[in-house]
FITIRO-358928 format. One line per field, with one value per atom (N, C-alpha, C, CB): atom name; x negated, y negated, z; residue in one letter. Coordinates in pm, whole numbers, plus 50000, padded with zeros to 5 digits. Glycine has a CB too. Example, Ala and Ser with C-alpha at 12.3 -4.5 7.8 and 13.67 -1.06 7.14 Angstrom:
// residues 2
atom [N|CA|C|CB|N|CA|C|CB] .
X [48681|48770|48680|48869|48715|48633|48710|48592] .
Y [50569|50450|50330|50447|50225|50106|49997|50060] .
Z [50780|50780|50780|50905|50708|50714|50787|50572] .
rest [a|a|a|a|s|s|s|s] .
***
This chain:
// residues 174
atom [N|CA|C|CB|N|CA|C|CB|N|CA|C|CB|N|CA|C|CB|N|CA|C|CB|N|CA|C|CB|N|CA|C|CB|N|CA|C|CB|N|CA|C|CB|N|CA|C|CB|N|CA|C|CB|N|CA|C|CB|N|CA|C|CB|N|CA|C|CB|N|CA|C|CB|N|CA|C|CB|N|CA|C|CB|N|CA|C|CB|N|CA|C|CB|N|CA|C|CB|N|CA|C|CB|N|CA|C|CB|N|CA|C|CB|N|CA|C|CB|N|CA|C|CB|N|CA|C|CB|N|CA|C|CB|N|CA|C|CB|N|CA|C|CB|N|CA|C|CB|N|CA|C|CB|N|CA|C|CB|N|CA|C|CB|N|CA|C|CB|N|CA|C|CB|N|CA|C|CB|N|CA|C|CB|N|CA|C|CB|N|CA|C|CB|N|CA|C|CB|N|CA|C|CB|N|CA|C|CB|N|CA|C|CB|N|CA|C|CB|N|CA|C|CB|N|CA|C|CB|N|CA|C|CB|N|CA|C|CB|N|CA|C|CB|N|CA|C|CB|N|CA|C|CB|N|CA|C|CB|N|CA|C|CB|N|CA|C|CB|N|CA|C|CB|N|CA|C|CB|N|CA|C|CB|N|CA|C|CB|N|CA|C|CB|N|CA|C|CB|N|CA|C|CB|N|CA|C|CB|N|CA|C|CB|N|CA|C|CB|N|CA|C|CB|N|CA|C|CB|N|CA|C|CB|N|CA|C|CB|N|CA|C|CB|N|CA|C|CB|N|CA|C|CB|N|CA|C|CB|N|CA|C|CB|N|CA|C|CB|N|CA|C|CB|N|CA|C|CB|N|CA|C|CB|N|CA|C|CB|N|CA|C|CB|N|CA|C|CB|N|CA|C|CB|N|CA|C|CB|N|CA|C|CB|N|CA|C|CB|N|CA|C|CB|N|CA|C|CB|N|CA|C|CB|N|CA|C|CB|N|CA|C|CB|N|CA|C|CB|N|CA|C|CB|N|CA|C|CB|N|CA|C|CB|N|CA|C|CB|N|CA|C|CB|N|CA|C|CB|N|CA|C|CB|N|CA|C|CB|N|CA|C|CB|N|CA|C|CB|N|CA|C|CB|N|CA|C|CB|N|CA|C|CB|N|CA|C|CB|N|CA|C|CB|N|CA|C|CB|N|CA|C|CB|N|CA|C|CB|N|CA|C|CB|N|CA|C|CB|N|CA|C|CB|N|CA|C|CB|N|CA|C|CB|N|CA|C|CB|N|CA|C|CB|N|CA|C|CB|N|CA|C|CB|N|CA|C|CB|N|CA|C|CB|N|CA|C|CB|N|CA|C|CB|N|CA|C|CB|N|CA|C|CB|N|CA|C|CB|N|CA|C|CB|N|CA|C|CB|N|CA|C|CB|N|CA|C|CB|N|CA|C|CB|N|CA|C|CB|N|CA|C|CB|N|CA|C|CB|N|CA|C|CB|N|CA|C|CB|N|CA|C|CB|N|CA|C|CB|N|CA|C|CB|N|CA|C|CB|N|CA|C|CB|N|CA|C|CB|N|CA|C|CB|N|CA|C|CB|N|CA|C|CB|N|CA|C|CB|N|CA|C|CB|N|CA|C|CB|N|CA|C|CB|N|CA|C|CB|N|CA|C|CB|N|CA|C|CB|N|CA|C|CB|N|CA|C|CB|N|CA|C|CB|N|CA|C|CB|N|CA|C|CB|N|CA|C|CB|N|CA|C|CB|N|CA|C|CB|N|CA|C|CB|N|CA|C|CB|N|CA|C|CB|N|CA|C|CB|N|CA|C|CB|N|CA|C|CB|N|CA|C|CB|N|CA|C|CB|N|CA|C|CB|N|CA|C|CB|N|CA|C|CB|N|CA|C|CB|N|CA|C|CB|N|CA|C|CB|N|CA|C|CB|N|CA|C|CB] .
X [88622|88592|88459|88706|88438|88314|88192|88313|88207|88098|88066|88134|88171|88152|88083|88287|88123|88061|87914|88134|87884|87744|87662|87738|87722|87653|87620|87740|87717|87695|87583|87826|87589|87488|87349|87522|87341|87213|87154|87230|87238|87189|87148|87296|87221|87185|87053|87298|87038|86912|86794|86920|86812|86703|86664|86746|86765|86739|86660|86872|86704|86638|86498|86722|86487|86360|86255|86382|86297|86202|86180|86251|86249|86234|86275|86090|86374|86419|86489|86514|86488|86559|86694|86475|86732|86863|86940|86847|87071|87160|87261|87229|87264|87355|87460|87279|87580|87691|87799|87751|87754|87850|87902|87786|88021|88084|88088|88010|88125|88131|88274|88042|88372|88513|88545|88551|88471|88494|88620|88373|88699|88816|88783|88939|88677|88626|88479|88710|88408|88269|88270|88188|88208|88218|88158|88148|88237|88192|88064|88300|88050|87931|87803|87944|87816|87699|87636|87738|87720|87667|87570|87783|87607|87521|87389|87594|87400|87282|87186|87322|87241|87157|87123|87226|87170|87148|87002|87197|86912|86769|86707|86694|86768|86709|86796|86683|86908|87003|86939|87125|86843|86776|86688|86692|86647|86559|86636|86468|86768|86846|86888|86970|86845|86871|86970|86742|86992|87082|87173|87001|87304|87399|87492|87481|87505|87594|87706|87517|87828|87946|88042|88017|87984|88064|88138|87974|88249|88326|88367|88246|88423|88485|88635|88420|88703|88846|88870|88934|88773|88780|88888|88644|88977|89084|89044|89213|88946|88902|88758|88994|88694|88559|88561|88447|88507|88524|88427|88508|88465|88376|88249|88446|88262|88148|88040|88192|88082|87988|87897|88063|87957|87880|87799|87973|87849|87772|87659|87864|87666|87559|87447|87616|87485|87385|87361|87432|87303|87287|87179|87254|87089|86981|87014|86853|87138|87179|87157|87326|87095|87073|87166|86928|87195|87283|87386|87201|87510|87618|87701|87707|87713|87788|87912|87701|88028|88155|88244|88228|88183|88257|88335|88160|88454|88530|88595|88442|88642|88718|88860|88650|88934|89069|89080|89176|88972|88970|89061|88826|89129|89214|89163|89359|89077|89019|88892|89121|88817|88696|88719|88569|88654|88670|88602|88611|88652|88599|88449|88672|88400|88260|88165|88236|88217|88131|88067|88212|88134|88081|87955|88184|87922|87803|87681|87833|87694|87584|87481|87637|87384|87293|87183|87230|87169|87065|87124|86981|87257|87322|87304|87471|87247|87227|87318|87080|87369|87446|87557|87354|87681|87791|87871|87883|87895|87970|88104|87889|88210|88346|88431|88412|88364|88435|88524|88335|88632|88723|88776|88653|88825|88894|89038|88822|89102|89243|89262|89330|89160|89174|89275|89036|89371|89462|89429|89611|89352|89309|89156|89372|89095|88949|88907|88901|88808|88763|88688|88669|88764|88715|88590|88823|88578|88464|88331|88478|88333|88209|88148|88237|88232|88181|88103|88297|88107|88033|87892|88110|87859|87729|87631|87739|87546|87454|87355|87378|87317|87216|87273|87149|87405|87469|87441|87619|87384|87348|87441|87205|87491|87573|87699|87492|87813|87941|88006|88035|88037|88103|88243|88020|88344|88483|88560|88553|88486|88550|88653|88445|88765|88863|88943|88795|88977|89066|89198|89002|89276|89404|89408|89522|89294|89281|89337|89133|89418|89478|89411|89626|89352|89289|89148|89372|89058|88918|88891|88819|88835|88806|88680|88790|88691|88574|88503|88614|88580|88515|88424|88621|88475|88395|88275|88480|88298|88189|88081|88242|88121|88025|87941|88098|87994|87921|87822|88018|87826|87735|87595|87784|87496|87362|87288|87280|87313|87233|87305|87188|87436|87514|87462|87661|87432|87382|87476|87244|87561|87634|87764|87547|87874|88005|88071|88094|88114|88182|88328|88114|88418|88561|88637|88619|88568|88633|88746|88529|88844|88955|89031|88902|89057|89145|89255|89066|89379|89490|89488|89626|89385|89369|89483|89234|89531|89638|89582|89707|89669|89626|89542|89747|89573|89492|89349|89555|89334|89201|89128|89209|89198|89135|89085|89233|89163|89117|89003|89233|89005|88895|88765|88930|88775|88655|88585|88692|88659|88601|88509|88710|88520|88428|88294|88487|88185|88053|88037|87944|87963|87933|87784|88015|87737|87593|87555|87549|87652|87625|87693|87675|87647|87705|87835|87607|87936|88063|88092|88179|88113|88156|88306|88081|88380|88525|88577|88594|88701|88758|88814|88866|88801|88856|88750|88920|88630|88521|88559|88388|88529|88565|88448|88610] .
Y [61020|61044|61119|61123|61219|61296|61206|61410|61107|61014|60932|60920|60891|60814|60899|60763|61025|61116|61136|61253|61152|61170|61045|61200|60928|60803|60793|60682|60829|60827|60924|60865|61046|61147|61101|61279|61043|60996|60886|60942|60792|60681|60728|60573|60824|60877|60952|60970|61033|61107|61012|61198|60903|60804|60747|60690|60715|60657|60755|60619|60881|60983|61014|61111|61046|61088|60977|61138|60854|60743|60676|60640|60726|60668|60522|60682|60486|60347|60308|60326|60177|60131|60072|60027|60086|60036|60142|59909|60133|60225|60140|60326|60153|60075|60167|59997|60159|60237|60142|60332|60030|59936|59991|59797|59950|59992|60143|59930|60216|60363|60416|60426|60328|60368|60437|60459|60403|60467|60412|60446|60503|60460|60464|60549|60539|60542|60586|60640|60573|60617|60769|60555|60836|60983|61055|61031|61144|61218|61296|61312|61354|61431|61350|61492|61219|61131|61126|60989|61132|61130|61246|61137|61364|61482|61466|61608|61420|61405|61301|61365|61194|61084|61093|60954|61199|61209|61191|61343|61252|61246|61109|61351|61029|60899|60781|60891|60807|60698|60589|60754|60626|60526|60432|60597|60475|60394|60301|60484|60319|60239|60109|60318|59998|59866|59783|59790|59821|59747|59845|59659|59822|59906|59814|59999|59845|59770|59863|59712|59828|59904|59811|59968|59712|59610|59665|59495|59600|59628|59774|59589|59825|59956|59936|60052|60040|60027|60072|60111|60042|60090|60015|60074|60096|60040|60034|60121|60116|60122|60170|60215|60139|60190|60250|60076|60369|60445|60404|60592|60436|60415|60495|60454|60614|60702|60632|60831|60549|60474|60390|60385|60314|60224|60299|60124|60414|60489|60570|60582|60590|60660|60564|60728|60448|60352|60243|60289|60282|60192|60086|60271|60105|60009|59912|60083|59913|59828|59680|59852|59611|59467|59388|59434|59446|59379|59477|59319|59430|59513|59431|59567|59480|59412|59494|59388|59444|59512|59425|59543|59332|59239|59315|59137|59261|59316|59450|59329|59472|59592|59550|59674|59637|59601|59623|59684|59593|59610|59508|59598|59554|59464|59449|59514|59544|59535|59618|59581|59596|59673|59750|59580|59865|59937|59859|60080|59878|59806|59828|59847|59946|59981|59888|60127|59811|59716|59617|59640|59589|59498|59546|59472|59675|59733|59734|59875|59673|59672|59568|59641|59608|59510|59458|59569|59512|59465|59390|59582|59393|59334|59182|59370|59131|58987|58926|58957|59008|58953|59050|58925|58999|59083|59006|59126|59070|59010|59082|59015|59011|59066|58985|59066|58914|58830|58916|58749|58854|58917|59051|58935|59052|59169|59129|59223|59198|59170|59138|59289|59078|59041|58928|59000|58945|58835|58780|58883|58858|58818|58824|58910|58723|58722|58845|58591|58923|59043|59000|59132|58989|58935|59005|58944|59134|59209|59157|59358|59088|59030|58930|58961|58864|58762|58824|58679|58958|59028|59067|59152|59045|59086|58969|59129|58979|58869|58837|58903|58935|58916|58858|59048|58851|58812|58665|58835|58644|58510|58458|58509|58550|58510|58596|58520|58527|58595|58534|58581|58618|58572|58633|58608|58548|58591|58517|58569|58470|58396|58483|58346|58421|58491|58598|58554|58574|58664|58590|58712|58635|58571|58526|58667|58483|58446|58305|58453|58293|58163|58095|58179|58176|58119|58173|58149|58088|58125|58102|58040|58199|58181|58096|58318|57966|57879|57878|57739|57889|57890|58012|57890|58129|58252|58244|58375|58190|58177|58083|58126|57976|57880|57941|57757|58043|58109|58214|58175|58243|58342|58282|58389|58348|58289|58274|58372|58360|58359|58304|58498|58282|58244|58113|58230|58121|58004|57961|58035|58054|58030|58110|58067|58042|58105|58055|58074|58146|58109|58152|58173|58054|58083|58014|58040|57990|57931|58022|57908|57960|58033|58122|58118|58067|58132|58031|58176|58079|57986|57942|58053|57870|57830|57738|57760|57761|57673|57535|57736|57439|57300|57282|57208|57357|57348|57392|57433|57503|57553|57454|57693|57400|57305|57181|57264|57131|57012|57045|56947|57164|57206|57221|57340|57255|57271|57137|57335|57029|56897|56848|56798|56906|56865|56935|56897|56879|56939|57076|56844|57163|57297|57322|57407|57418|57446|57538|57510|57576|57659|57593|57807|57627|57572|57645|57582|57567|57626|57586|57581|57685|57658|57681|57750|57575|57590|57500|57559|57522|57442|57310|57519|57288|57165|57057|57194|57082|56983|56853|57036|56742|56611|56551|56514] .
Z [08220|08360|08377|08426|08291|08300|08280|08195|08193|08167|08292|08049|08363|08487|08593|08540|08603|08700|08668|08701|08541|08498|08529|08347|08510|08538|08688|08494|08773|08918|08955|08994|08904|08934|08891|08866|08772|08719|08810|08575|08848|08931|09071|08942|09124|09257|09249|09311|09145|09128|09114|09005|09039|09024|09160|08929|09240|09372|09458|09442|09459|09543|09490|09547|09361|09303|09302|09163|09276|09269|09404|09170|09506|09640|09645|09686|09565|09559|09689|09439|09718|09837|09800|09913|09671|09630|09551|09547|09560|09489|09415|09587|09283|09202|09141|09091|09194|09138|09084|09246|09027|08969|08836|08948|08801|08674|08656|08557|08759|08749|08764|08856|08756|08767|08899|08653|09005|09135|09201|09227|09259|09336|09484|09305|09517|09654|09645|09747|09755|09755|09759|09876|09660|09651|09772|09524|09832|09950|09926|09994|09807|09776|09782|09641|09760|09761|09901|09714|10003|10140|10163|10242|10113|10130|10054|10082|09929|09845|09903|09703|09957|10006|10154|09979|10221|10365|10404|10415|10328|10362|10335|10283|10249|10215|10257|10066|10323|10355|10440|10427|10524|10609|10527|10715|10407|10323|10229|10242|10220|10126|10192|10077|10131|10188|10106|10201|09980|09893|09820|09791|09830|09756|09678|09853|09548|09461|09415|09339|09453|09412|09337|09536|09270|09202|09081|09158|09050|08928|08916|08807|09024|09024|09050|09131|09097|09129|09273|09029|09359|09497|09577|09565|09640|09721|09867|09704|09904|10044|10049|10129|10159|10183|10323|10168|10337|10461|10571|10433|10693|10808|10790|10940|10730|10707|10624|10638|10529|10445|10534|10342|10626|10711|10817|10778|10864|10962|10897|11040|10765|10692|10653|10567|10600|10550|10654|10415|10766|10881|10860|11004|10763|10739|10627|10705|10582|10471|10500|10439|10404|10416|10324|10385|10206|10110|10057|09993|10051|10001|09903|10117|09781|09677|09642|09550|09684|09658|09568|09791|09498|09412|09305|09346|09271|09159|09184|09043|09306|09338|09376|09453|09443|09490|09641|09415|09711|09856|09925|09911|10031|10109|10252|10109|10294|10428|10436|10535|10544|10571|10701|10581|10718|10845|10959|10835|11081|11197|11217|11322|11178|11199|11122|11157|11027|10954|11052|10846|11162|11262|11330|11365|11312|11374|11282|11419|11164|11067|11108|10923|11189|11248|11157|11368|11035|10943|10823|10895|10809|10692|10689|10691|10578|10566|10459|10532|10367|10255|10216|10134|10209|10162|10058|10281|09945|09837|09824|09703|09858|09851|09753|09991|09661|09564|09474|09480|09429|09332|09379|09200|09503|09558|09589|09686|09680|09713|09861|09675|09924|10064|10079|10123|10172|10203|10341|10197|10417|10551|10555|10662|10614|10630|10710|10700|10663|10736|10864|10646|10973|11100|11155|11203|11130|11184|11131|11150|11018|10964|11062|10829|11140|11233|11349|11288|11361|11466|11422|11510|11295|11242|11259|11092|11360|11394|11282|11520|11202|11098|10968|11067|10956|10830|10796|10838|10676|10629|10520|10578|10435|10321|10312|10189|10299|10280|10156|10407|10059|09937|09930|09810|09943|09936|09825|10073|09726|09617|09546|09516|09508|09425|09496|09311|09623|09695|09720|09829|09817|09849|09994|09820|10044|10185|10208|10230|10314|10345|10464|10373|10555|10674|10692|10798|10740|10765|10915|10674|10985|11129|11150|11198|11125|11127|11262|11091|11372|11504|11519|11615|11480|11488|11393|11454|11274|11177|11229|11041|11295|11350|11460|11402|11526|11634|11581|11731|11451|11394|11386|11253|11449|11458|11326|11548|11228|11105|10983|11074|10993|10875|10814|10911|10682|10610|10498|10553|10450|10326|10325|10204|10292|10281|10154|10407|10067|09944|09956|09818|09958|09965|09851|10101|09741|09623|09576|09508|09511|09448|09547|09334|09666|09763|09795|09894|09819|09848|09995|09814|10034|10175|10218|10196|10342|10391|10426|10515|10446|10465|10592|10471|10700|10823|10796|10935|10725|10694|10603|10627|10505|10413|10486|10304|10580|10651|10747|10729|10805|10894|10817|10964|10689|10606|10581|10472|10594|10567|10677|10545|10796|10903|10883|11045|10937|10914|10981|10966|10916|10970|10957|10894|11035|11032|10916|11164|10835|10717|10597|10738|10478|10356|10323|10239|10287|10248|10105|10343|10021|09883|09880|09778|09851|09842|09732|09978|09693|09586|09638|09514|09770|09827|09843|09960|09792|09809|09742|09751|09812|09755|09680|09866] .
rest [m|m|m|m|a|a|a|a|e|e|e|e|a|a|a|a|v|v|v|v|a|a|a|a|k|k|k|k|v|v|v|v|a|a|a|a|r|r|r|r|r|r|r|r|i|i|i|i|n|n|n|n|e|e|e|e|t|t|t|t|v|v|v|v|e|e|e|e|d|d|d|d|g|g|g|g|k|k|k|k|d|d|d|d|n|n|n|n|l|l|l|l|d|d|d|d|l|l|l|l|s|s|s|s|n|n|n|n|c|c|c|c|q|q|q|q|l|l|l|l|m|m|m|m|s|s|s|s|f|f|f|f|p|p|p|p|d|d|d|d|g|g|g|g|v|v|v|v|f|f|f|f|k|k|k|k|v|v|v|v|l|l|l|l|r|r|r|r|s|s|s|s|v|v|v|v|s|s|s|s|e|e|e|e|n|n|n|n|i|i|i|i|h|h|h|h|v|v|v|v|i|i|i|i|t|t|t|t|l|l|l|l|a|a|a|a|d|d|d|d|n|n|n|n|a|a|a|a|m|m|m|m|k|k|k|k|a|a|a|a|i|i|i|i|s|s|s|s|s|s|s|s|k|k|k|k|f|f|f|f|f|f|f|f|s|s|s|s|t|t|t|t|f|f|f|f|t|t|t|t|q|q|q|q|l|l|l|l|r|r|r|r|e|e|e|e|l|l|l|l|d|d|d|d|l|l|l|l|r|r|r|r|g|g|g|g|n|n|n|n|v|v|v|v|l|l|l|l|t|t|t|t|k|k|k|k|l|l|l|l|p|p|p|p|d|d|d|d|v|v|v|v|v|v|v|v|g|g|g|g|e|e|e|e|m|m|m|m|e|e|e|e|h|h|h|h|l|l|l|l|t|t|t|t|c|c|c|c|i|i|i|i|n|n|n|n|l|l|l|l|a|a|a|a|d|d|d|d|n|n|n|n|s|s|s|s|f|f|f|f|s|s|s|s|v|v|v|v|f|f|f|f|p|p|p|p|d|d|d|d|k|k|k|k|l|l|l|l|t|t|t|t|e|e|e|e|i|i|i|i|a|a|a|a|s|s|s|s|l|l|l|l|e|e|e|e|k|k|k|k|i|i|i|i|d|d|d|d|l|l|l|l|e|e|e|e|g|g|g|g|n|n|n|n|s|s|s|s|i|i|i|i|t|t|t|t|e|e|e|e|i|i|i|i|p|p|p|p|l|l|l|l|e|e|e|e|k|k|k|k|l|l|l|l|s|s|s|s|a|a|a|a|m|m|m|m|p|p|p|p|s|s|s|s|l|l|l|l|k|k|k|k|w|w|w|w|l|l|l|l|n|n|n|n|i|i|i|i|k|k|k|k|s|s|s|s|n|n|n|n|p|p|p|p|l|l|l|l|n|n|n|n|s|s|s|s|n|n|n|n|t|t|t|t|q|q|q|q|s|s|s|s|a|a|a|a|l|l|l|l|n|n|n|n|s|s|s|s|p|p|p|p|h|h|h|h|k|k|k|k|f|f|f|f|d|d|d|d|i|i|i|i|l|l|l|l|s|s|s|s|t|t|t|t|t|t|t|t|e|e|e|e|s|s|s|s] .
***
């Protein structure tokens, strides 16, 4: 555990000291986003555009995370055990790419459809049965949706076969 804490501290210090616009806390055995990080990054949170929290053991991500990193453009949460996102995620007006692959979502995170800037959504390898295609089609910037390896119900699978204005990667492709 001490090694994981040291790794987190080292990566945060690099981000702050080097004035980086990205924060990589992947593979740090995190169960949640560390509260102390908010304090350390408060002065530079507006400059951070990419955060990678992949391959941790995170069960939830707090509203505070999204209200702190308001300029976020890319968020990688792949390989965690998330089941939902806080409602405030819908207010992320700069987010263009979110990776939620290999988590534990059973329901499509509906608030994502409120993010006008969102171009890419990756939900591969979850347990989602239904996709809100109508809401997704109304998203002005959406270009790409990955829903491979989800147990989609038959209604959703047949709806995927009709043309959409964005690319859909699914296991039902003919």
